[in-house]
Structures are given as structure tokens and as C-alpha cells.
VOGU-3710 file (C-alpha; in Angstrom, 3 decimals, decimal comma):
1> xxxxxxxxxx> 157,688/156,179/-78,330  161,217/154,777/-78,298  161,098/151,026/-77,927  163,827/148,723/-79,189  161,390/145,933/-80,102  159,216/148,285/-82,143  162,305/149,726/-83,826  163,487/146,253/-84,840  160,009/145,497/-86,211  159,961/148,788/-88,127
11> xxxxxxxxxx> 163,375/148,018/-89,617  162,133/144,630/-90,815  159,039/146,186/-92,401  161,021/148,623/-94,564  163,343/145,961/-95,963  163,515/146,459/-99,724  161,777/149,841/-99,634  163,908/152,618/-101,151  164,396/155,931/-99,331  163,073/154,458/-96,075
21> xxxxxxxxxx> 164,715/154,773/-92,667  163,372/153,456/-89,362  164,095/155,505/-86,249  162,941/155,575/-82,646  161,401/158,953/-81,848  159,784/160,162/-78,644  157,051/162,552/-79,810  157,138/164,311/-76,449  160,789/165,282/-77,069  160,123/168,578/-78,846
31> xxxxxxxxxx> 163,629/169,326/-80,140  164,114/165,879/-81,680  160,607/165,939/-83,136  161,174/169,393/-84,617  164,429/168,283/-86,214  162,728/165,371/-87,980  159,762/167,448/-89,152  161,991/170,228/-90,497  163,991/167,758/-92,592  160,989/166,321/-94,471
41> xxxxxxxxxx> 158,538/167,539/-97,123  155,436/166,065/-95,500  154,477/164,443/-92,211  151,939/161,613/-91,839  150,997/161,645/-88,174  149,593/158,330/-86,943  150,521/158,878/-83,308  147,742/159,005/-80,656  145,488/161,955/-81,408  146,514/163,885/-78,284
51> xxxxxxxxxx> 149,936/164,458/-79,899  148,704/165,695/-83,287  148,504/169,366/-82,291  152,149/169,370/-81,152  153,220/167,793/-84,441  151,136/170,250/-86,468  152,425/173,320/-84,616  156,002/172,375/-85,501  155,006/171,545/-89,075  153,406/174,964/-89,491
61> xxxxxxxxxx> 156,575/176,577/-88,116  158,646/174,846/-90,814  155,970/175,068/-93,552  155,537/171,283/-93,833  152,190/169,749/-94,836  150,606/167,200/-92,467  148,248/164,252/-93,019  146,386/162,437/-90,222  143,720/159,746/-90,144  142,140/161,200/-86,998
71> xxxxxxxxxx> 139,091/163,389/-86,470  139,678/167,136/-86,432  139,922/167,885/-82,729  139,387/171,309/-81,176  143,164/171,579/-80,728  143,711/170,950/-84,443  140,872/173,279/-85,479  142,462/176,070/-83,418  145,510/175,879/-85,723  143,511/176,558/-88,894
81> xxxxxxxxxx> 144,344/180,256/-89,150  148,046/179,688/-88,477  148,164/176,990/-91,156  146,485/179,253/-93,695  148,930/182,079/-93,013  151,844/179,674/-93,449  150,355/178,142/-96,605  150,355/174,705/-94,949  147,779/171,971/-95,603  146,596/169,962/-92,572
91> xxxxxxxxxx> 144,655/167,082/-94,145  142,717/164,947/-91,655  140,196/162,093/-91,502  141,615/160,076/-94,404  141,555/156,567/-92,915  138,610/154,200/-92,797  136,584/155,693/-89,954  136,920/158,545/-90,389  137,735/158,466/-94,075  136,063/155,845/-96,250
101> xxxxxxxxxx> 132,802/156,626/-94,457  132,997/160,264/-95,600  133,838/159,362/-99,197  130,624/157,405/-99,691  128,389/159,567/-97,519  129,276/162,639/-99,589  128,790/160,659/-102,808  125,265/159,534/-101,948  124,189/162,854/-100,431  125,420/164,744/-103,492
111> xxxxxxxxxx> 123,552/162,363/-105,817  120,339/162,843/-103,854  120,632/166,630/-103,824  121,394/166,792/-107,562  118,158/164,875/-108,230  116,173/167,269/-106,037  115,788/164,886/-103,076  116,198/165,445/-99,344  118,079/163,303/-96,841  115,667/162,887/-93,938
121> xxxxxxxxxx> 117,567/160,346/-91,879  121,200/159,264/-91,935  122,969/156,622/-89,854  126,544/155,410/-90,053  127,476/152,260/-88,169  130,996/150,894/-88,008  132,713/147,790/-86,717  136,460/147,486/-86,972  139,705/146,083/-85,539  137,917/142,856/-84,674
131> xxxxxxxxxx> 138,717/139,239/-85,487  136,804/137,612/-88,323  133,622/136,046/-86,980  131,838/133,066/-88,521  132,117/132,361/-92,244  129,211/133,271/-94,483  127,997/129,665/-94,695  127,426/129,254/-90,957  127,230/132,819/-89,616  123,620/132,433/-88,544
141> xxxxxxxxxx> 124,923/130,824/-85,370  124,615/133,093/-82,332  128,056/132,056/-81,102  130,229/135,006/-80,062  133,408/132,965/-80,471  135,640/134,379/-83,222  136,998/131,795/-85,652  139,462/131,674/-88,503  138,675/130,343/-91,957  141,103/127,994/-93,706
151> xxxxxxxxxx> 139,982/127,075/-97,242  136,593/125,415/-96,705  137,257/124,569/-93,081  136,725/126,656/-89,988  138,374/126,352/-86,596  137,903/128,161/-83,321  140,923/130,113/-82,208  139,645/131,776/-79,046  136,850/131,900/-76,544  136,683/135,630/-76,108
161> xxxxxxxxxx> 134,217/137,397/-73,786  134,651/140,743/-75,567  134,047/139,294/-79,030  137,040/141,077/-80,548  140,788/141,418/-80,332  143,192/144,333/-80,388  145,853/145,169/-82,941  147,195/147,888/-80,624  146,430/149,195/-77,144  142,850/148,445/-76,017
171> xxxxxxxxxx> 142,731/151,792/-74,204  141,178/153,822/-77,000  138,648/151,159/-77,903  137,470/150,802/-74,307  137,274/154,549/-73,691  135,220/154,961/-76,869  132,626/152,770/-75,148  132,719/155,015/-72,090  132,119/158,377/-73,769  128,954/160,438/-73,789
181> xxxxxxxxxx> 127,036/160,506/-77,071  125,194/163,351/-78,793  122,991/162,963/-81,854  119,928/164,298/-83,649  116,814/162,131/-83,558  113,435/163,207/-84,895  114,547/166,823/-84,938  115,628/166,774/-81,285  119,124/166,798/-79,836  119,746/163,791/-77,617
191> xxxxxxxxxx> 122,530/163,245/-75,088  123,470/159,885/-73,580  125,753/160,133/-70,501  128,872/157,998/-70,675  127,830/155,656/-67,870  124,554/154,897/-69,654  125,965/154,407/-73,166  126,384/150,616/-73,099  122,866/150,255/-71,722  121,283/151,735/-74,867
201> xxxxxxxxxx> 122,871/149,264/-77,319  120,178/147,656/-79,473  120,162/144,868/-82,099  120,951/146,287/-85,536  120,682/144,457/-88,848  123,462/145,014/-91,373  123,332/141,827/-93,432  122,428/138,177/-92,967  124,737/136,247/-90,693  125,887/138,929/-88,252
211> xxxxxxxxxx> 124,515/139,358/-84,731  125,350/143,026/-84,251  124,151/145,527/-81,697  124,593/149,270/-82,186  124,999/152,297/-79,964  125,609/156,008/-80,736  129,238/157,082/-80,913  130,421/160,394/-79,499  129,160/163,620/-81,109  127,147/163,218/-84,317
221> xxxxxxxxxx> 125,651/166,720/-84,274  128,339/168,533/-86,336  127,851/166,120/-89,234  124,553/167,725/-90,164  126,661/170,737/-91,155  129,731/168,810/-92,368  127,600/166,713/-94,737  125,476/169,722/-95,784  122,159/168,086/-94,851  120,281/170,796/-92,896
231> xxxxxxxxxx> 117,031/169,069/-93,924  117,873/165,884/-91,975  115,993/165,446/-88,701  117,975/162,330/-87,681  121,769/162,168/-87,801  123,458/159,338/-85,923  126,981/157,970/-86,181  127,297/154,790/-84,184  129,399/151,735/-83,466  128,638/148,074/-84,016
241> xxxxxxxxxx> 129,636/145,287/-81,652  128,828/141,615/-81,503  125,903/140,747/-79,279  127,009/140,524/-75,644  129,931/142,953/-75,899  128,218/146,109/-74,557  126,860/144,267/-71,504  130,330/142,924/-70,752  131,936/146,364/-71,106  129,176/147,828/-68,914
251> xxxxxxxxxx> 130,159/145,349/-66,202  133,789/146,486/-66,483  132,587/150,073/-66,094  130,397/149,226/-63,094  133,368/147,519/-61,441  135,615/150,544/-61,980  137,996/149,002/-64,505  137,736/151,958/-66,912  138,841/154,434/-64,250  141,858/156,465/-65,422
261> xxxxxxxxxx> 142,555/158,052/-62,025  145,739/156,977/-60,250  145,265/154,805/-57,168  147,770/155,030/-54,309  147,164/151,411/-53,418  147,697/150,054/-56,928  151,294/148,843/-56,725  153,359/146,103/-58,290  153,189/142,808/-56,425  149,409/142,631/-56,053
271> xxxxxxxxxx> 147,551/139,664/-57,494  144,592/140,157/-59,828  142,245/139,021/-57,069  143,756/141,597/-54,688  143,391/144,358/-57,276  139,752/143,399/-57,878  139,058/143,209/-54,138  140,320/146,753/-53,577  138,650/148,093/-56,728  135,170/146,850/-55,775
281> xxxxxxxxxx> 135,425/146,966/-51,976  135,089/143,231/-51,354  135,761/141,802/-47,888  138,411/139,332/-49,018  139,985/137,826/-52,129  138,154/134,499/-52,223  136,401/133,974/-55,546  133,024/133,435/-53,885  133,295/136,779/-52,052  134,458/138,575/-55,204
291> xxxxxxxxxx> 131,644/137,075/-57,298  129,065/138,050/-54,688  130,295/141,652/-54,681  130,373/141,752/-58,514  126,711/140,733/-58,558  125,857/143,477/-56,055  127,491/146,168/-58,194  126,428/145,029/-61,656  122,714/144,255/-61,159  122,609/141,605/-63,875
301> xxxxxxxxxx> 119,170/141,222/-65,508  119,198/137,411/-65,316  121,127/134,505/-63,848  122,274/133,412/-67,299  123,695/136,878/-68,037  125,356/136,907/-64,620  126,983/133,563/-65,329  128,138/134,642/-68,807  129,803/137,843/-67,650  131,369/136,350/-64,511
311> xxxxxxxxxx> 132,797/133,541/-66,649  134,234/136,253/-68,904  135,868/138,035/-65,977  137,307/134,699/-64,894  138,564/134,057/-68,441  140,422/137,371/-68,454  141,998/136,364/-65,131  140,550/138,969/-62,792  139,822/136,422/-60,016  143,234/134,765/-60,235
321> xxxxxxxxxx> 146,120/134,621/-57,782  148,574/135,514/-60,542  150,542/138,708/-60,086  148,926/141,643/-61,881  150,803/143,727/-64,422  150,280/147,159/-62,899  150,568/149,919/-65,471  150,203/153,671/-65,072  149,020/153,355/-61,481  145,391/153,196/-62,644
331> xxxxxxxxxx> 142,839/150,468/-63,254  142,236/151,093/-66,965  145,866/150,811/-68,033  146,361/147,823/-65,746  143,375/146,089/-67,352  144,738/146,988/-70,802  148,024/145,277/-69,978  146,103/142,055/-69,340  143,904/142,433/-72,425  146,971/142,978/-74,617
341> xxxxxxxxxx> 148,314/139,694/-73,285  145,105/137,710/-73,699  143,481/139,368/-76,716  146,259/140,068/-79,193  146,164/138,652/-82,699  147,933/135,371/-83,329  149,469/134,239/-86,626  146,780/133,365/-89,156  143,972/135,299/-87,441  142,076/137,848/-89,509
351> xxxxxxxxxx> 140,187/140,991/-88,650  136,952/142,362/-90,072  136,114/145,953/-90,986  132,392/146,631/-91,382  130,851/149,989/-92,261  127,307/150,794/-93,261  125,511/154,024/-94,106  121,752/154,074/-94,101  119,999/157,051/-95,720  116,263/157,686/-95,765
361> xxxxxxxxxx> 115,586/159,919/-98,789  112,452/161,870/-99,659  112,016/162,732/-103,338  110,174/165,731/-104,755  106,985/163,692/-105,281  106,908/162,760/-101,585  108,115/159,182/-102,116  110,588/157,898/-99,538  113,331/155,331/-100,137  116,088/153,874/-97,979
371> xxxxxxxxxx> 119,593/153,431/-99,371  122,536/151,628/-97,830  126,281/151,655/-98,530  128,148/148,728/-96,977  131,801/147,775/-96,623  132,635/144,221/-95,521  136,416/143,843/-95,589  138,365/140,912/-94,160  142,061/140,943/-93,462  144,458/138,481/-95,051
381> xxxxxxxxxx> 145,717/135,433/-93,238  149,371/136,094/-92,376  149,126/139,258/-94,455  147,718/142,763/-94,192  144,808/143,240/-91,830  141,584/144,788/-93,075  142,284/147,732/-90,806  145,800/148,196/-92,186  144,496/148,137/-95,765  141,472/150,373/-95,275
391> xxxxxxxxxx> 143,351/152,962/-93,207  146,762/152,730/-94,851  145,709/152,689/-98,499  143,198/155,513/-98,013  145,795/157,609/-96,236  148,426/156,780/-98,852  146,178/157,790/-101,746  145,218/161,078/-100,112  148,873/161,807/-99,353  149,958/161,078/-102,938
401> xxxxxxxxxx> 147,240/163,370/-104,305  148,437/166,107/-101,965  152,056/165,623/-103,044  151,033/165,564/-106,708  149,460/168,989/-106,309  145,799/168,033/-106,737  144,018/171,360/-106,452  141,208/170,348/-104,077  143,634/168,796/-101,603  146,118/171,647/-101,750
411> xxxxxxxxxx> 143,970/174,146/-99,879  145,955/175,649/-96,967  144,408/175,288/-93,525  142,686/172,446/-91,687  140,983/170,178/-94,220  138,759/167,075/-94,029  136,991/165,156/-96,837  133,531/166,698/-96,583  133,302/168,017/-100,163  132,813/166,197/-103,463
421> xxxxxxxxxx> 135,916/167,657/-105,075  138,053/166,271/-102,218  136,261/162,933/-101,844  135,857/161,846/-105,473  139,543/161,549/-106,463  140,374/159,626/-103,289  137,368/157,307/-103,668  138,016/156,570/-107,336  141,615/155,521/-106,659  140,582/153,568/-103,558
431> xxxxxxxxxx> 138,134/151,498/-105,588  140,980/150,576/-107,943  142,640/149,018/-104,888  139,581/146,849/-104,213  138,187/148,822/-101,275  134,617/149,823/-102,062  131,319/150,294/-100,254  128,482/148,460/-102,014  125,407/150,630/-102,521  121,887/149,196/-102,524
441> xx> 118,238/150,167/-102,294  116,991/148,656/-99,041
//
């Protein structure tokens, strides 16, 4: 969206880059968007996923290929036939998640099938866009306070109740923790309603030094077909969070802060305490009254958990007499405005991208083995974030292969990296850039 500050930042980022021009473009302005698409050979769409279909429709009209790092939505899938007729490639899911995860899942599954094995159980867990946690030497601490590493020294940079920060709007990250989940477990389809999702998070071991919990993420069921593993009786794609995060997000849900519906009463000029009072139906705005009502609604399992989460709400500022930044007339966007203020990256802070596949394989002789593929990628201090590298480089490689005419990537229609011939060339070039999942026998 047009924003002078973002435009100035974009102009600074392209300094020294040939054939680069920064513009401000409102993607909801169809005529302006169409003009830009028609004047280019290829479009990389990194806008929020809800806008991809509009971009793709115009690209098909002008026979321009499109690359996105997002999942193939129903709206995108519906454009498959039109893209094929126009000879246009719509390449999707070439970031980190989705993207790098597919490259290594397909690699391992193909290797197992070639050797006559069966994939009985597959899990993918991911953890991204978060600040670097404790360094390897001292990560066994159960502290949920992110820190930054400087040479051999470590220093705390925030006391953060969520256990992560945001490099862009928190909206998508929060809503991903308030979505229903579907997966295959033991041959049975399982559904977890959105309001119950945070309650099913369980401790999950990835490697020494991390206190992760995991929960299922959205709809895993199609990946039995996408990954060509009809023999698998368990297929779960999930998300990792630091211990304590799901319980805190559950409290936000219970208090109504993830509600996207407009509220007539939510107007500029209210304090945070007044917003919270109206949101939870408290009698007044005193902190003691608000805390009492929070406890009634959240049903904390222990006094220590109650104290931890209430302290977190206080840290965010939800009990304060400061004027709230009301955004969008709803509670979620208003909360996001505060989180952007309190939980944005500061100079020198690094993020961490963590992915892990876990495959249980049965060989022809009946023997079972468990294999893992793990990515642990830190961002650079005052440099590129791990998220920027893992998404941007993957997308850039896939785009270059498409422009260079690589046969597997030049298949008209809606395409995602679910086949070896698409995945291998991207993965091989990605590894040359230092981004690689480490495979091991568990």
C-alpha cells in the first residue's frame, strides 16, 4: 500500500542496483496495478495472500508469469485452467515455509521410495520470524527471554511474554494460532477447532537447548497426496513456539483480543484499560477489577501461570491509562498496533528460522527407522534476517530458473514444488547459498 515512509525505505534499499525502480502502488487500485503488470516480464507477488488472485488474474490477461511464496489458495487454484490456456506459469510456495520444507520432504520421500521403503509417519514442524533465543552454550536454561549474542557475550534485549518479535504485522502470526487444524493421525482424520488449538500444544524435542512446544497447523490432509505418500497413516504439519507462548495466546483469545469483528464502541480516545474493560465486561477500569475478570474468563490452571500471563498483559500495556491506538475498529488490529510498537526488532537483534521434518520409514524387511531433516538458521546482526534469506533467496533462485527457461518450472498453470524435477534444481542452488537442512538418522 502507498506509504511515503515505506517508499523512502524501498528507495534506499535499491541504491546501487541496476534496472531497479521503487514505486508506491496500491494493489487494490486495479487500473494502476494492471498497468505495472502489463509493463513487466514477470511478477513476484509478496503482498498479503488475499491479493494474490487479483494480481494473477491481471497477469494471465497480459500473459505475464507470476511467482509467490504463499500456499496455493482455493482462489489461486481456480485460475489454473485460465493460466494453462494463456500459457502462463503461476509458481507458488517457493519461500521457506512453504518452500524449503517441500524441497527436503520430496528429497527424502523420493529416496525412501526408490529403495522400496514406505513412509509411515511424517511430521513437519516450523518456527520462524522469531528473535534468536539463548546461545548454544547456555540454551538449556528455561528462560523465555530472547537475547542477542555479541562475540562470546550475551545480553538480554527484551522481556517478552510472547517469546518472539515481529518483522511485519503481527496479524497473520496471531490468526495462524487461531485457526482450526486438520491432520491424519493413526489412519484417522482429526480436526481441532480454532478455539481449542492452543490448548493442544505439547512439548516437542528438536535439538538440545530449545524448549519448544508444538501444535498442528491448519490443514495437513492434502499433503498426503501432494507428497505422494498414500501409505502414510500419520501426516502432520505443525508450528513450534517457545514454551509458554500458546498459553499466553490462548489467554488473548479467551479475552477476545483476536476478534476481527468491528465494535461500535471501539473509538479513538479510549485508554487501554477502558478498551479491556469493554472487551471483557469488567465493572470498572481499576487494575484489580480487570485482573479479577481476566481470571474468571481464562481459568488458569495454577496461580503461577495466572501471575505469569497477567504480568505479560501488564507488560504489553493492556491495563494502562495510556491512550490506545485504535485500528480498524476491531480488537485484533488494535492489539496488533500495540504489538508492533512493543515487539518490533531493534538494531542488532537477530531472528531464528527453525524447520524440522521427521519421517518414520518402514523398509521391505519390516525394519523401521526415523529420519530427521533440520534447518537452524540465524539472521545476521545489522544484516539480513534469517527469514529474509530463507524466503528471499529461495524465491530468487526459483524465479531465475523460471526466467532461464528451466523445463520443469516452465509448465503453464498453477505450480508448486511437489515433484523431484522441480525441487532438485532449486535445492541444489539453495545449498550453494548456505541454506541447507541437515539430515540425520534419529
